[in-house]
C-alpha positions as CSV (number, residue, x, y, z in Angstrom):
1,M,19.3,62.2,-12.5
2,P,18.1,58.9,-14.0
3,C,15.2,57.1,-12.6
4,A,15.7,53.6,-10.7
5,I,14.4,50.8,-12.8
6,P,11.8,49.1,-10.1
7,P,12.8,45.5,-9.3
8,P,10.8,42.8,-11.0
9,L,7.8,41.4,-8.9
10,V,8.0,37.4,-8.7
11,L,4.8,35.2,-7.4
12,A,6.4,32.5,-5.6
13,S,3.3,30.0,-6.2
14,T,1.6,28.7,-9.4
15,S,-2.0,28.7,-8.2
16,P,-4.3,30.1,-10.8
17,R,-6.5,32.0,-8.3
18,R,-4.0,33.6,-6.7
19,R,-2.4,34.7,-10.2
20,R,-6.0,35.7,-11.1
21,L,-6.4,38.1,-8.1
22,L,-2.9,39.5,-8.5
23,A,-3.0,40.2,-12.3
24,G,-6.6,41.9,-11.4
25,M,-4.5,44.6,-9.4
26,G,-3.0,45.5,-12.6
27,L,0.7,44.2,-11.5
28,A,3.2,42.7,-13.6
29,F,4.5,39.5,-12.3
30,E,6.1,36.3,-12.7
31,A,4.9,33.2,-11.3
32,V,7.6,30.9,-10.1
33,D,6.9,27.2,-8.0
34,P,8.7,27.7,-4.4
35,G,9.2,24.1,-4.6
36,I,8.1,23.9,-0.7
37,E,6.5,20.6,0.7
38,E,4.5,23.1,3.1
39,D,2.4,20.1,5.0
40,R,5.7,19.5,6.6
41,I,5.8,22.8,8.2
42,V,3.9,23.0,11.5
43,A,4.3,25.9,14.0
44,G,1.9,25.9,16.9
45,S,-1.4,27.8,15.8
46,P,-2.9,27.7,12.5
47,V,-2.0,31.5,12.3
48,E,1.5,30.5,13.0
49,T,1.6,27.7,10.3
50,S,0.4,30.0,7.8
51,R,2.9,32.6,8.4
52,A,5.6,30.0,8.6
53,R,4.7,28.4,5.2
54,A,4.4,31.8,3.7
55,G,7.6,32.8,4.6
56,A,9.6,29.6,3.9
57,K,8.2,30.2,0.1
58,A,9.1,33.7,-0.1
59,R,12.8,33.0,1.4
60,A,13.3,30.0,-1.1
61,V,12.2,32.1,-4.4
62,A,14.3,35.0,-2.9
63,W,17.5,33.0,-2.6
64,A,17.2,32.2,-6.2
65,R,16.0,35.8,-7.2
66,P,17.8,38.2,-5.0
67,E,17.0,40.8,-7.3
68,A,13.1,40.7,-7.2
69,V,10.4,41.5,-4.8
70,V,9.4,38.2,-3.8
71,L,5.5,37.5,-2.9
72,A,4.1,34.5,-1.3
73,A,1.1,33.3,0.0
74,D,-0.4,30.1,2.4
75,T,-3.8,29.1,3.2
76,V,-4.7,26.6,5.8
77,V,-8.2,25.6,6.9
78,A,-8.5,25.0,10.6
79,I,-11.4,23.4,12.6
80,G,-10.2,24.6,16.2
81,D,-6.4,23.8,16.1
82,G,-6.6,21.0,13.6
83,L,-5.6,21.6,10.3
84,L,-7.3,20.3,7.2
85,P,-4.4,20.1,4.3
86,K,-4.9,20.1,0.7
87,A,-6.9,17.2,-0.5
88,G,-5.1,14.4,-3.0
89,D,-8.1,12.5,-4.0
90,A,-11.8,12.5,-4.1
91,E,-11.6,10.4,-1.1
92,E,-9.9,13.2,0.8
93,V,-12.3,15.7,-0.3
94,A,-15.3,13.8,0.4
95,R,-13.8,13.0,4.0
96,M,-13.3,16.9,4.8
97,L,-16.7,17.6,3.3
98,R,-18.0,15.6,5.8
99,A,-15.7,17.2,8.8
100,L,-17.1,20.4,7.6
101,S,-20.6,19.8,7.0
102,G,-22.7,21.9,9.6
103,R,-19.7,23.7,11.3
104,T,-17.7,26.7,11.2
105,H,-14.3,26.7,10.4
106,E,-11.5,29.6,10.0
107,V,-9.4,29.9,7.0
108,V,-6.1,31.8,7.4
109,T,-3.9,33.2,4.7
110,S,-0.7,34.7,5.4
111,V,1.1,37.0,2.9
112,A,5.0,37.2,2.6
113,V,7.2,39.8,0.8
114,V,10.8,39.9,0.7
115,A,12.2,42.9,-1.1
116,P,16.0,43.1,-2.7
117,G,18.7,42.8,0.0
118,A,16.2,42.4,3.1
119,A,17.2,40.2,5.7
120,R,13.8,38.8,6.5
121,P,10.3,38.8,4.8
122,L,7.3,41.0,5.9
123,V,4.7,38.8,6.8
124,A,0.9,39.7,7.4
125,S,-2.3,37.5,8.0
126,D,-6.0,37.4,7.7
127,V,-8.6,35.0,8.9
128,A,-12.1,34.8,7.7
129,R,-14.7,32.1,9.5
130,V,-16.9,30.1,7.4
131,A,-20.2,28.4,8.4
132,F,-21.1,25.6,5.8
133,R,-24.8,24.2,6.1
134,E,-25.5,20.5,6.4
135,I,-24.1,18.9,3.5
136,A,-25.9,15.8,2.1
137,E,-24.2,12.5,1.2
138,D,-25.1,12.8,-2.4
139,E,-23.6,16.3,-2.7
140,V,-20.7,15.2,-1.1
141,A,-20.3,12.6,-3.6
142,A,-20.9,14.7,-6.7
143,Y,-18.8,17.4,-5.3
144,A,-15.7,14.8,-4.8
145,A,-16.5,13.4,-8.4
146,S,-16.1,16.7,-9.7
147,G,-12.3,16.9,-9.1
148,E,-13.0,20.7,-7.8
149,G,-11.6,20.5,-4.3
150,I,-8.5,18.5,-5.1
151,G,-5.2,20.0,-4.5
152,K,-7.3,22.7,-2.3
153,A,-6.7,23.3,1.8
154,G,-9.7,21.9,3.3
155,G,-11.1,20.2,0.1
156,Y,-13.2,23.1,-1.5
157,A,-12.9,25.9,-3.5
158,V,-15.3,28.7,-2.2
159,Q,-15.1,30.5,-5.6
160,G,-16.5,27.4,-7.4
161,R,-19.2,25.0,-6.8
162,A,-18.6,24.7,-3.0
163,A,-20.0,28.5,-2.7
164,G,-23.6,26.6,-2.3
165,F,-22.1,24.7,0.9
166,V,-21.6,28.4,2.4
167,A,-24.2,29.4,5.1
168,S,-22.4,32.7,6.0
169,L,-19.1,34.3,5.8
170,E,-17.2,36.7,7.9
171,G,-14.4,38.2,6.6
172,D,-12.6,38.6,3.1
173,I,-13.9,36.1,0.5
174,E,-10.1,36.8,-0.6
175,T,-8.8,35.4,2.0
176,V,-10.8,32.0,1.5
177,V,-9.5,32.0,-2.1
178,G,-6.1,32.5,-1.3
179,L,-5.0,36.0,-1.6
180,P,-6.3,38.9,0.3
181,T,-5.0,41.8,-2.1
182,R,-5.5,44.4,0.9
183,L,-2.5,42.6,2.5
184,V,-0.7,42.3,-0.7
185,R,-1.1,46.0,-1.4
186,E,-0.1,46.6,2.0
187,L,3.1,44.9,2.1
188,L,3.9,46.0,-1.4
189,A,3.7,49.6,-0.1
190,R,5.8,48.7,3.1
191,T,8.8,47.4,0.5
192,R,9.0,50.6,-1.5
193,D,11.6,52.2,0.4
194,G,13.4,52.9,-2.2
195,T,11.8,50.2,-4.3
196,T,8.4,50.1,-6.4
197,A,6.9,46.9,-7.8
198,G,6.5,46.7,-11.4
199,R,3.3,47.4,-12.8
200,S,1.6,46.4,-16.3
């Protein structure tokens, strides 16, 4: 009996950090922009919003690539029930860092996987709690000017210079970075009822 050819794996994201984490798992994949205006999707709690956004990204790419296993992720940063969006410029980075300074916030990352022929995505979420120390105004200004936080949820990248702002982190740092590989492995395994994601 001939061996079935596993479907290709498509990452519904062009995020360099997500591509790096997925590549580190030894998976062969193609990265595609899902073209979703994610900030327009708000669904109750931060976890619900993250799940809805991840699912929308996965479905958007799966519609165009029905032969593939499509993987998507979404990360939100929340203070209580309030969401901090992706920072659009240095001014927004500075505003968000001031809001986070000396406080604990939650980072939620949801992962969604759509297998070929599936009616809906499988979705799982992980939550990390991050406490920032008090950040001096000159540090805020220097970080905002560096450009590192632009385009990042909450206005910072924990894998970069913002690591120096973290007083404590409860949970998986990959959740804060934007792709918890543990969830990726779990969801891909659940899609393997006859399909296997491609490996390099």
